[in-house]
Rosetta silent file (secondary structure, phi, psi, omega in degrees, C-alpha in Angstrom):
SEQUENCE: MTHENKLIEVTDLKVSFYHESGKLQVVRGFDMSVEKGKIIGILGESGSGKTVSATSILKLEEDDVSSIDSGEVIFKGLNLMELSESELRKIRGNRISYIFQNASSALNPFKSIGKQLTEVLKNHKLAFSKELVLQALVEVGIEDTETVYDMYPFQLSGGQNQRIMIAQCIISRPDLLIADEPTSSIDASLRKIVLDLLKEINKKNNMSIIIITHDFDVAKYLCDRLVIMYGGLVVEEGPLNEIFANPFHPYTKELIVCAGSLKKGDEIVYTLEGSPPSPFEFADECPFAKRCKVRLPECTSEIPRTLEISGRKVRCIRYEKR
SCORE:     score description
SCORE:     0.000 S_00000001
   1 L     0.000  118.532  179.616   16.618   51.462   -5.947 S_00000001
   2 L   -80.848  158.941 -179.417   19.488   51.656   -8.439 S_00000001
   3 H   -59.714  -35.513 -177.415   21.344   48.583   -9.626 S_00000001
   4 H   -66.393  -26.933 -177.402   24.530   49.823   -7.957 S_00000001
   5 H   -84.771  -11.044 -175.899   22.844   49.919   -4.537 S_00000001
   6 E   -76.962  122.544  174.473   21.591   46.326   -4.667 S_00000001
   7 E   -84.359  -44.545  179.375   23.489   43.964   -2.405 S_00000001
   8 E  -142.289  141.367  179.116   21.344   40.935   -3.238 S_00000001
   9 E  -135.535  121.987  179.247   18.518   40.419   -5.718 S_00000001
  10 E  -107.250  129.692 -177.068   16.252   37.360   -5.772 S_00000001
  11 E  -130.166  124.903  171.909   14.166   36.773   -8.894 S_00000001
  12 E    51.672   46.334  178.763   11.393   34.217   -9.513 S_00000001
  13 E   -76.918  126.567  177.496   12.533   31.773   -6.829 S_00000001
  14 E  -130.307  131.468 -173.570   10.437   28.582   -6.772 S_00000001
  15 E  -132.321  136.241  177.546   11.057   25.750   -4.312 S_00000001
  16 E  -120.906  154.402  171.516    9.513   22.280   -3.973 S_00000001
  17 E  -113.315  145.923  177.160    9.635   19.586   -1.299 S_00000001
  18 E   -83.018  142.290  172.609    9.592   15.880   -2.057 S_00000001
  19 E  -145.123 -177.881 -170.955    6.809   13.714   -0.617 S_00000001
  20 L   -59.717  -25.574 -177.846    5.398   10.241   -1.250 S_00000001
  21 L   -98.218    1.000 -179.578    3.466   11.343   -4.357 S_00000001
  22 E   133.502 -129.920 -178.157    6.268   13.362   -5.918 S_00000001
  23 E  -113.742  143.037  178.963    7.095   17.062   -5.589 S_00000001
  24 E  -125.888  116.094 -177.598    5.056   19.753   -3.864 S_00000001
  25 E   -78.974  122.267 -177.252    5.864   23.375   -4.680 S_00000001
  26 E  -107.429  -26.023  171.544    5.793   25.480   -1.505 S_00000001
  27 E  -117.127  117.509 -170.918    7.382   28.682   -2.833 S_00000001
  28 E  -108.849    0.040 -179.883    5.789   29.630   -6.145 S_00000001
  29 E   168.137   95.849 -178.409    7.312   33.041   -6.783 S_00000001
  30 E  -120.435  123.607  177.810    9.665   34.940   -4.510 S_00000001
  31 E  -129.824  138.512 -179.511   11.280   38.227   -5.545 S_00000001
  32 E  -163.890  141.229  172.341   13.263   40.568   -3.321 S_00000001
  33 E  -124.417  139.358  179.020   15.989   43.197   -3.524 S_00000001
  34 E  -125.580  125.523  175.503   18.074   44.351   -0.577 S_00000001
  35 E   -83.689  156.065  175.269   20.162   47.515   -0.577 S_00000001
  36 L   -60.170  128.415  175.518   23.408   47.838    1.308 S_00000001
  37 L    82.667    4.184 -178.607   22.731   48.925    4.900 S_00000001
  38 L  -101.626  158.849  176.088   18.947   48.442    4.753 S_00000001
  39 E  -113.858  121.341 -178.214   16.660   46.214    6.844 S_00000001
  40 E  -112.227  135.114  176.581   14.035   44.239    4.922 S_00000001
  41 E  -106.380  130.925  170.564   11.180   42.347    6.576 S_00000001
  42 E  -101.714  113.733 -169.235    9.622   39.190    5.088 S_00000001
  43 E  -124.338  140.709  177.198    6.206   39.059    6.706 S_00000001
  44 L   170.235  169.002  179.429    3.303   36.632    6.561 S_00000001
  45 L   -69.741  164.191  176.350    1.379   33.952    8.418 S_00000001
  46 L   -57.023  136.678  179.846    2.908   30.558    9.235 S_00000001
  47 L    88.550    3.097 -178.104    3.139   28.423    6.111 S_00000001
  48 L   -78.890  -15.286  179.402    3.355   31.359    3.716 S_00000001
  49 L   107.954    9.196 -175.657    6.844   30.367    2.540 S_00000001
  50 H   -61.603  -56.338 -174.572    8.945   32.941    4.413 S_00000001
  51 H   -67.329  -41.467  179.720   11.545   30.652    5.955 S_00000001
  52 H   -61.974  -39.203  177.600   11.859   28.328    2.946 S_00000001
  53 H   -61.307  -44.243 -176.890   12.469   31.356    0.695 S_00000001
  54 H   -69.806  -44.911 -179.856   15.202   32.633    3.018 S_00000001
  55 H   -66.610  -29.918 -179.705   16.964   29.293    3.549 S_00000001
  56 H   -71.315  -22.513  175.798   16.876   28.635   -0.191 S_00000001
  57 H   -56.704  -38.365  179.313   18.870   31.815   -0.812 S_00000001
  58 L  -102.768    8.225 -179.088   21.834   29.957    0.710 S_00000001
  59 L    52.715   51.148 -178.401   20.646   26.502   -0.440 S_00000001
  60 L   -83.959  -19.198  179.133   20.429   25.352    3.176 S_00000001
  61 L   -74.726  144.886  179.573   17.750   22.729    2.533 S_00000001
  62 L   -67.506  142.889 -178.053   18.987   19.178    1.896 S_00000001
  63 L   -63.140  -29.861 -179.082   18.957   18.045   -1.753 S_00000001
  64 L   -84.737   -1.964  179.255   17.056   14.873   -0.903 S_00000001
  65 L  -105.734  -38.924 -175.367   14.364   16.914    0.874 S_00000001
  66 E  -142.167  168.179  175.130   13.773   19.818   -1.490 S_00000001
  67 E  -140.470  143.613  173.430   14.643   21.202   -4.898 S_00000001
  68 E   -91.116  111.917 -172.708   15.010   24.719   -6.242 S_00000001
  69 E   -78.602  -34.546  179.772   12.877   24.651   -9.388 S_00000001
  70 E  -163.750  169.981  174.019   13.835   28.068  -10.766 S_00000001
  71 E   121.925  158.310  174.792   15.189   31.458   -9.856 S_00000001
  72 E  -122.729  143.557  172.512   18.273   33.607   -9.567 S_00000001
  73 E  -129.436   98.402 -176.689   19.954   34.916   -6.429 S_00000001
  74 E   -94.923  114.180  179.949   22.491   37.549   -7.437 S_00000001
  75 E  -120.639  111.144 -179.476   24.780   38.491   -4.554 S_00000001
  76 L    50.452   44.300  175.803   27.514   41.009   -5.323 S_00000001
  77 L    87.963   -7.939 -179.696   27.526   39.910   -8.969 S_00000001
  78 E  -104.059  136.665  173.186   27.456   36.147   -8.267 S_00000001
  79 E   -88.130  105.573 -175.240   24.454   33.917   -8.944 S_00000001
  80 H   -62.272  -24.715 -179.654   24.395   31.772   -5.794 S_00000001
  81 H   -68.970  -18.742 -177.739   22.193   29.200   -7.563 S_00000001
  82 H   -98.867   -3.455 -177.163   25.083   28.385   -9.910 S_00000001
  83 L   -83.479  150.193  175.376   27.766   27.927   -7.243 S_00000001
  84 L   -74.971  168.242  179.421   29.037   24.560   -6.081 S_00000001
  85 H   -61.130  -40.276  179.445   28.635   23.448   -2.475 S_00000001
  86 H   -66.654  -34.699  177.580   32.289   24.219   -1.737 S_00000001
  87 H   -70.349  -39.121  178.997   31.910   27.703   -3.232 S_00000001
  88 H   -65.706  -35.006 -179.668   28.760   28.341   -1.189 S_00000001
  89 H   -61.966  -25.970  177.872   30.501   27.316    2.034 S_00000001
  90 L   -73.961  -20.249 -179.054   32.868   30.253    1.550 S_00000001
  91 L   -95.846  -42.679  179.888   29.869   32.607    1.560 S_00000001
  92 E   -61.772  127.634  178.003   27.700   31.003    4.269 S_00000001
  93 L    77.199   -5.621  179.902   28.606   32.357    7.701 S_00000001
  94 L  -113.805  -68.054  178.517   31.193   34.634    6.129 S_00000001
  95 L   -90.638  -29.875  175.177   29.553   37.055    3.702 S_00000001
  96 E  -128.718  124.562  179.247   25.969   35.997    4.529 S_00000001
  97 E  -115.417  152.813 -174.621   25.048   34.779    8.026 S_00000001
  98 E  -128.517  121.204  174.148   21.815   33.144    9.196 S_00000001
  99 E   -94.871  115.252 -178.327   20.286   33.369   12.687 S_00000001
 100 L   -81.191  163.031 -173.244   17.995   30.360   13.157 S_00000001
 101 L   -60.207  -48.957 -176.322   14.765   30.475   15.168 S_00000001
 102 L  -104.153   98.050 -175.133   15.856   28.399   18.147 S_00000001
 103 H   -62.184  -38.688 -176.345   19.306   29.568   19.212 S_00000001
 104 H   -60.873  -38.425  179.897   19.682   26.948   21.935 S_00000001
 105 H   -83.114  -21.324  179.590   19.299   24.093   19.455 S_00000001
 106 H   -77.310  -27.432  177.983   21.397   25.810   16.772 S_00000001
 107 L   -81.790  150.121  179.794   24.427   26.041   19.068 S_00000001
 108 L   -78.670  117.215 -176.385   26.582   22.961   19.687 S_00000001
 109 L   -70.231  -13.589 -174.966   25.912   21.765   23.277 S_00000001
 110 L  -100.317    2.111  179.982   29.278   19.965   23.447 S_00000001
 111 L  -123.746  143.101  179.177   31.507   22.937   22.640 S_00000001
 112 L   -66.548  160.198  179.857   32.234   26.015   24.731 S_00000001
 113 H   -59.936  -45.140 -179.609   31.030   29.401   23.549 S_00000001
 114 H   -59.689  -42.204 -179.143   34.583   30.588   22.939 S_00000001
 115 H   -66.440  -40.347 -178.975   35.423   27.563   20.836 S_00000001
 116 H   -64.729  -41.050  179.400   32.285   27.880   18.710 S_00000001
 117 H   -71.228  -36.514  177.936   32.937   31.531   17.895 S_00000001
 118 H   -64.164  -38.629 -178.814   36.610   30.875   17.200 S_00000001
 119 H   -63.126  -32.741  177.021   35.694   28.085   14.785 S_00000001
 120 H   -58.690  -46.303  179.987   33.636   30.508   12.678 S_00000001
 121 H   -67.560  -43.038  179.902   36.759   32.589   12.066 S_00000001
 122 H   -62.776  -44.714 -176.945   38.997   29.552   11.529 S_00000001
 123 H   -61.607  -28.633 -179.875   36.595   27.898    9.087 S_00000001
 124 L  -103.196   15.705  175.642   36.612   30.994    6.899 S_00000001
 125 L    54.180   41.789  176.451   40.373   31.455    7.212 S_00000001
 126 L  -103.271  159.176  177.269   39.979   34.793    8.991 S_00000001
 127 L   -58.612  137.587 -178.476   42.220   36.184   11.691 S_00000001
 128 L  -139.002  147.515  176.752   41.219   34.737   15.048 S_00000001
 129 L  -165.868  163.255  177.627   42.093   35.322   18.683 S_00000001
 130 H   -62.822  -35.714 -178.841   40.449   35.224   22.075 S_00000001
 131 H   -62.845  -39.524  178.883   40.365   39.028   22.057 S_00000001
 132 H   -65.620  -38.157  178.666   38.292   39.080   18.850 S_00000001
 133 H   -67.493  -44.554  179.013   35.803   36.633   20.358 S_00000001
 134 H   -62.293  -37.263  177.708   35.529   38.617   23.596 S_00000001
 135 H   -63.242  -41.252  178.900   34.978   41.782   21.556 S_00000001
 136 H   -63.985  -37.664  178.173   32.118   40.090   19.672 S_00000001
 137 H   -66.593  -38.683  177.119   30.535   39.060   22.988 S_00000001
 138 H   -62.346  -42.301 -177.296   30.783   42.634   24.268 S_00000001
 139 H   -59.237  -32.148 -178.378   29.117   43.892   21.064 S_00000001
 140 L   -97.334   13.552  171.932   26.031   41.777   21.720 S_00000001
 141 L    81.731   22.470  177.009   25.765   42.886   25.333 S_00000001
 142 L   -80.630  128.248  176.589   27.199   39.825   27.103 S_00000001
 143 L   -93.366  158.174  179.896   28.497   40.630   30.577 S_00000001
 144 L    51.657   55.752 -172.856   31.431   38.852   32.276 S_00000001
 145 H   -61.684  -33.668  179.688   32.718   37.764   28.871 S_00000001
 146 H   -61.162  -39.614  179.617   35.760   35.922   30.267 S_00000001
 147 H   -71.823  -45.538 -178.461   33.462   33.566   32.185 S_00000001
 148 H   -63.027  -32.752  179.655   30.966   33.129   29.329 S_00000001
 149 H   -52.141  -38.287 -176.085   33.843   32.337   26.946 S_00000001
 150 L   -97.533    3.248 -178.993   34.404   29.025   28.761 S_00000001
 151 L   -88.938  169.699  179.334   30.716   28.194   29.340 S_00000001
 152 L  -114.012  156.542 -176.172   28.432   25.899   27.347 S_00000001
 153 H   -52.505  -37.737 -177.427   25.005   26.757   25.848 S_00000001
 154 H   -68.695  -13.666  178.341   23.085   24.724   28.452 S_00000001
 155 H   -88.933   -2.996 -175.641   24.625   26.891   31.179 S_00000001
 156 L  -114.973  159.528  178.257   23.143   30.066   29.686 S_00000001
 157 L   -76.437  167.915  177.403   19.608   31.460   29.449 S_00000001
 158 H   -59.588  -39.926  178.850   17.581   31.569   26.230 S_00000001
 159 H   -66.003  -39.471  177.695   18.231   35.295   25.912 S_00000001
 160 H   -66.057  -42.357  178.480   21.975   34.827   26.368 S_00000001
 161 H   -63.664  -35.094  177.370   22.051   32.048   23.789 S_00000001
 162 H   -63.249  -40.565  178.235   20.189   34.283   21.356 S_00000001
 163 H   -68.376  -38.388  177.218   22.900   36.915   21.796 S_00000001
 164 H   -61.087  -42.535  179.074   25.622   34.288   21.403 S_00000001
 165 H   -61.369  -40.764  177.636   23.993   33.199   18.149 S_00000001
 166 H   -65.226  -42.497  178.053   23.994   36.808   16.939 S_00000001
 167 H   -60.015  -42.729  179.443   27.649   37.172   17.955 S_00000001
 168 H   -61.140  -33.312 -177.175   28.464   33.991   16.027 S_00000001
 169 H   -82.644  -23.912 -176.939   26.748   35.436   12.961 S_00000001
 170 H  -104.497   -6.134 -173.961   28.386   38.875   13.014 S_00000001
 171 L   -63.448  -27.636  178.764   31.921   37.965   14.111 S_00000001
 172 L   -87.916    2.734 -178.734   33.016   37.583   10.468 S_00000001
 173 L    55.157   60.265 -178.910   31.484   41.002    9.632 S_00000001
 174 L   -68.654  163.293  174.262   29.143   39.706    6.909 S_00000001
 175 L   -78.530  -29.836 -173.898   27.503   41.931    4.314 S_00000001
 176 E  -137.367  133.031  175.749   24.091   40.386    5.002 S_00000001
 177 E  -117.381  125.634  176.157   22.471   38.970    8.130 S_00000001
 178 E  -106.333  121.020 -177.283   19.292   36.875    7.854 S_00000001
 179 E  -116.787  114.187 -176.514   17.371   36.636   11.142 S_00000001
 180 E   -94.840  107.810 -178.716   14.537   34.094   11.290 S_00000001
 181 L    43.906   61.291 -171.184   11.986   35.097   13.972 S_00000001
 182 L   -65.122  -13.190 -179.134   14.828   36.399   16.187 S_00000001
 183 L  -115.627    9.519 -173.003   12.572   37.053   19.213 S_00000001
 184 L   -73.033  -26.139 -173.647   10.272   34.020   19.043 S_00000001
 185 L  -108.541   16.249 -179.155   12.135   31.866   21.590 S_00000001
 186 L  -123.441  162.104 -179.810   12.935   34.486   24.226 S_00000001
 187 L   -63.125  150.592  179.763   10.968   36.170   27.008 S_00000001
 188 H   -57.920  -31.808 -178.699    8.946   39.262   26.149 S_00000001
 189 H   -66.197  -22.745 -178.470   11.130   41.278   28.544 S_00000001
 190 H   -98.081   -7.234 -173.131   14.180   40.576   26.342 S_00000001
 191 H   -58.701  -51.238 -177.555   12.458   41.160   23.032 S_00000001
 192 H   -65.139  -33.424  179.057   13.196   44.880   22.704 S_00000001
 193 H   -60.683  -45.548 -179.534   16.800   44.332   23.828 S_00000001
 194 H   -67.562  -40.898  178.967   17.404   41.905   20.938 S_00000001
 195 H   -65.007  -40.663  176.830   15.639   44.168   18.427 S_00000001
 196 H   -63.999  -35.352  178.140   17.685   47.173   19.601 S_00000001
 197 H   -63.632  -43.652  178.004   20.811   45.044   19.241 S_00000001
 198 H   -63.888  -39.225  176.256   19.961   44.269   15.610 S_00000001
 199 H   -59.757  -45.300 -178.392   19.325   47.975   14.997 S_00000001
 200 H   -64.363  -41.530  178.082   22.707   48.842   16.495 S_00000001
 201 H   -61.221  -42.725  179.160   24.497   46.195   14.408 S_00000001
 202 H   -60.475  -46.368 -177.315   22.844   47.568   11.281 S_00000001
 203 H   -72.893  -44.494 -174.513   23.885   51.152   12.014 S_00000001
 204 H   -67.120  -40.660 -174.597   27.364   50.458   13.358 S_00000001
 205 H  -106.200    1.140 -175.012   28.462   48.074   10.600 S_00000001
 206 L    52.455   38.588 -175.821   26.186   49.261    7.755 S_00000001
 207 L   -89.553  128.328  174.978   25.118   45.612    7.617 S_00000001
 208 E   -72.047  144.710 -178.729   22.060   44.685    5.577 S_00000001
 209 E  -135.277  135.505  169.760   19.518   42.588    7.487 S_00000001
 210 E  -108.846  121.815  178.751   16.604   40.408    6.397 S_00000001
 211 E  -105.839  123.822  173.948   14.078   39.824    9.198 S_00000001
 212 E   -98.391  123.300 -175.250   11.628   36.934    8.861 S_00000001
 213 E  -155.560  157.445  169.983    8.608   37.551   11.058 S_00000001
 214 L  -108.875    3.988 -171.717    4.843   37.166   11.411 S_00000001
 215 L  -105.484  114.121 -179.835    4.744   40.138   13.814 S_00000001
 216 H   -63.332  -32.554  179.718    3.862   43.549   12.386 S_00000001
 217 H   -64.601  -40.483  176.682    5.232   45.287   15.505 S_00000001
 218 H   -62.351  -47.170 -179.785    8.680   43.741   14.939 S_00000001
 219 H   -61.093  -43.756 -177.411    8.584   44.763   11.276 S_00000001
 220 H   -66.173  -33.072 -177.783    7.427   48.282   12.102 S_00000001
 221 H   -74.642  -32.577 -170.832   10.161   48.730   14.715 S_00000001
 222 H  -108.041  -36.765 -157.496   13.043   47.545   12.522 S_00000001
 223 L   -89.877  151.264  170.953   12.374   47.566    8.817 S_00000001
 224 L   -91.463  -37.843 -179.376   12.878   49.991    5.943 S_00000001
 225 E  -134.842  160.847  178.561   10.925   47.859    3.461 S_00000001
 226 E  -127.415  143.323  168.540    8.494   44.935    3.637 S_00000001
 227 E  -116.864  116.877 -178.510    7.928   41.838    1.534 S_00000001
 228 E   -99.210  124.586 -179.007    4.454   40.385    2.240 S_00000001
 229 E  -113.752  146.949  175.394    4.013   36.661    1.496 S_00000001
 230 E  -156.938  130.618  176.357    0.886   34.540    1.228 S_00000001
 231 L    59.251   36.733  178.014    0.365   31.091   -0.245 S_00000001
 232 L    76.984   11.050 -178.312    3.959   30.737   -1.407 S_00000001
 233 E  -129.211  149.956  167.569    3.871   34.028   -3.305 S_00000001
 234 E   -80.611  120.348 -178.172    5.001   37.598   -2.715 S_00000001
 235 E  -102.763  -18.590  177.201    1.739   39.563   -2.800 S_00000001
 236 E  -159.132  147.140  177.807    3.103   43.022   -1.949 S_00000001
 237 E  -152.274  139.700  178.284    6.471   44.746   -1.556 S_00000001
 238 E   168.810 -178.916  178.040    7.501   48.314   -0.829 S_00000001
 239 E   -59.803  138.831 -175.812    8.693   50.882    1.734 S_00000001
 240 H   -56.323  -48.867 -176.887    7.323   50.122    5.199 S_00000001
 241 H   -60.985  -37.270 -179.945    5.839   53.581    5.803 S_00000001
 242 H   -70.913  -37.944  179.338    4.028   53.562    2.467 S_00000001
 243 H   -65.990  -41.320  178.834    2.605   50.079    3.037 S_00000001
 244 H   -68.081  -37.603 -178.725    1.275   51.044    6.454 S_00000001
 245 H   -74.110  -35.329 -175.769   -0.162   54.317    5.145 S_00000001
 246 L  -150.107   76.622  178.667   -1.697   52.805    2.011 S_00000001
 247 L   -65.628  137.454 -179.381   -1.630   48.994    1.728 S_00000001
 248 L   -87.696  -50.025 -172.058   -2.381   47.793   -1.791 S_00000001
 249 L   -79.622  139.907  178.631   -3.168   44.101   -1.393 S_00000001
 250 H   -55.688  -34.305  178.879   -6.364   43.052    0.444 S_00000001
 251 H   -65.541  -43.882  177.935   -4.323   40.608    2.546 S_00000001
 252 H   -60.654  -42.139  179.028   -1.970   43.371    3.704 S_00000001
 253 H   -60.290  -43.615  179.870   -4.948   45.538    4.610 S_00000001
 254 H   -64.540  -41.478  178.397   -6.443   42.741    6.711 S_00000001
 255 H   -60.140  -42.886 -178.354   -3.142   42.128    8.527 S_00000001
 256 H   -66.734  -39.969  177.249   -2.833   45.790    9.446 S_00000001
 257 H   -63.854  -43.554  179.015   -6.419   45.921   10.754 S_00000001
 258 H   -60.878  -46.583 -178.939   -5.825   42.757   12.830 S_00000001
 259 H   -63.933  -39.911  179.831   -2.595   44.135   14.297 S_00000001
 260 H   -66.562  -39.787  179.690   -4.231   47.495   15.091 S_00000001
 261 H   -64.769  -41.148  179.587   -7.221   45.872   16.801 S_00000001
 262 H   -65.995  -41.594 -177.883   -4.961   43.740   18.995 S_00000001
 263 H   -67.988  -35.948 -179.788   -2.782   46.705   19.926 S_00000001
 264 H   -75.751  -14.549 -179.193   -5.791   48.886   20.844 S_00000001
 265 L    71.127   38.320  179.306   -7.152   46.127   23.070 S_00000001
 266 L   -55.376  144.560  179.827  -10.561   46.078   21.399 S_00000001
 267 L   -59.121  -41.123  172.072  -13.175   44.250   23.427 S_00000001
 268 L  -114.505  106.431 -175.620  -13.766   42.034   20.381 S_00000001
 269 L   -71.198  131.786  179.877  -10.440   41.664   18.596 S_00000001
 270 L   -68.759  131.581  178.097  -10.723   41.800   14.816 S_00000001
 271 L  -129.041  152.841  177.374   -9.633   38.542   13.191 S_00000001
 272 L   -87.329  117.510 -176.113   -9.197   37.443    9.623 S_00000001
 273 L   -68.289  149.669  178.377  -11.688   34.655    8.951 S_00000001
 274 L    86.331 -176.224 -178.076  -10.509   31.358    7.524 S_00000001
 275 L  -131.498  153.502  176.173   -7.040   29.839    7.341 S_00000001
 276 L   -63.826  149.795  178.851   -4.123   30.145    4.924 S_00000001
 277 L   -72.262  145.351  171.395   -4.025   27.400    2.284 S_00000001
 278 L   -81.625  160.057  178.490   -1.590   24.539    2.706 S_00000001
 279 H   -55.670  -26.569  177.578    0.685   23.779   -0.258 S_00000001
 280 H   -68.534  -17.351 -178.714   -1.572   20.780   -1.013 S_00000001
 281 H  -101.322   -1.618 -178.716   -4.374   23.287   -1.664 S_00000001
 282 L   -60.122  138.772  179.153   -2.419   25.622   -3.949 S_00000001
 283 L  -141.975  173.427  178.865   -4.165   26.234   -7.269 S_00000001
 284 L   -80.959   71.149  179.259   -3.888   28.512  -10.305 S_00000001
 285 L  -157.697  170.742  172.950   -5.737   31.347   -8.622 S_00000001
 286 L   -63.034  124.912 -176.143   -5.066   34.156   -6.190 S_00000001
 287 L   -65.365  -19.329 -178.292   -4.190   32.269   -2.975 S_00000001
 288 L   -93.221   -1.991 -171.101   -6.094   34.824   -0.901 S_00000001
 289 H   -54.662  -42.416 -175.188   -9.281   34.640   -2.991 S_00000001
 290 H   -68.603  -20.794 -179.109  -11.259   32.441   -0.593 S_00000001
 291 H  -106.210   -3.678 -171.398  -10.681   34.841    2.331 S_00000001
 292 L   -83.909  132.049 -179.168  -10.863   38.085    0.365 S_00000001
 293 L   -83.255  -10.828 -177.755  -13.832   40.409    0.932 S_00000001
 294 L  -122.125   24.168 -176.500  -13.339   42.250   -2.374 S_00000001
 295 L   -64.506  153.204  176.508  -12.628   39.305   -4.682 S_00000001
 296 L  -112.905  162.996  177.915  -13.714   39.332   -8.300 S_00000001
 297 H   -55.837  -34.802 -177.721  -14.752   36.352  -10.458 S_00000001
 298 H   -69.083  -17.038 -175.563  -11.374   36.545  -12.226 S_00000001
 299 H   -64.517  -22.251 -179.226   -9.500   36.017   -8.932 S_00000001
 300 H  -103.575   10.575 -177.592  -10.084   32.265   -9.112 S_00000001
 301 L  -101.233  -17.993 -179.762   -9.203   31.857  -12.798 S_00000001
 302 L  -167.434  162.383  173.789   -5.425   32.484  -12.638 S_00000001
 303 L   -77.247  122.240 -179.749   -2.546   33.564  -10.432 S_00000001
 304 L   -60.710  146.733  176.192   -2.346   37.364  -10.720 S_00000001
 305 L   -84.072  161.649  179.864    0.872   38.723  -12.152 S_00000001
 306 L   -82.528  128.765  178.920    3.087   41.135  -10.226 S_00000001
 307 E  -113.261  144.572  174.994    2.578   44.797  -11.113 S_00000001
 308 E  -100.859  125.412 -179.117    4.890   47.716  -10.325 S_00000001
 309 E  -134.301  113.202  175.868    3.106   50.843   -9.133 S_00000001
 310 L    52.007   46.635  176.843    5.013   53.947   -7.989 S_00000001
 311 L    79.718    5.683  177.504    8.077   52.009   -6.872 S_00000001
 312 E  -119.434  166.730  178.882    6.021   49.310   -5.159 S_00000001
 313 E  -126.412  143.872  177.656    4.887   45.835   -6.224 S_00000001
 314 E  -147.979  143.107  178.093    1.521   44.142   -5.833 S_00000001
 315 L  -115.428   86.246 -177.312    0.059   40.852   -7.053 S_00000001
 316 L  -153.074  129.585 -175.121   -3.677   41.570   -7.328 S_00000001
 317 H   -66.913  -21.910  179.858   -5.986   41.394  -10.317 S_00000001
 318 H   -62.821  -30.291  179.719   -7.894   44.488   -9.204 S_00000001
 319 H   -81.108  -21.976  175.834   -4.867   46.599  -10.191 S_00000001
 320 H   -70.537  -25.356 -175.452   -4.660   44.919  -13.605 S_00000001
 321 L   -86.948   -4.812 -177.801   -8.167   46.207  -14.321 S_00000001
 322 L   -77.806    0.000    0.000   -7.333   49.848  -13.654 S_00000001
């Protein structure tokens, strides 16, 4: 990936949350680059730091709840970490949009769909009209757009609200769309429809997309590259096809075996023993060491550094010893 092709580059992002005893670091090292027009998946189990890493890119967490301890987020030449709140508001929802997990709760229940989409354009001082809003609804597959324009979120299904949320996020034609578990709150029958919609948006508008997911099937269907997180750290990153063909990190290998066993319908489904560590259990060691079948004594003595191998990245001490 050349520097010219990078739309956004995140380096050494570390994020803490405040609690009664002080600060607790939940993201201990997040790095990611996204090219223009590419789809990147951030994948890992619940609690791995996926969502916090993504929301911190836009500094969406409240200052009295969390703090960004270090890191750079370079977006089109600007370091978002150095911008004021008023400067960031010009980027949020305009150049970078965020689809939250629960669309129904993210939409305002007291405002009509048409008004909510119009406000996105007005707030960013973009041209606005009813025709532009109706066009956005058509793009996300909403039927009878004139009727839906005047409806409220509670009058629509979960799948419709998910599409409305996507329409709200793309109406300003952003450079980057971040989608947090975009199919988690909708019926399985609508899942492929929403994923196909994201694919179409990516191709039609050359829009970069970051997908946050714990589902390998979603990642495999959509993504060009993967960022694998565990214990608040990026443990592997690279092209999706290469990771599936030859996973480097033991955690990635286990995830792929688990996903394959479930898909094949094995009589005894393969599972990864143990549980991910909570941030209260984080230590200066490989976070996967306690669950790893190929761990070495050195794995519990320090956090492995990130190594670059053939255009990919891996955080595993076994590769340092080669």
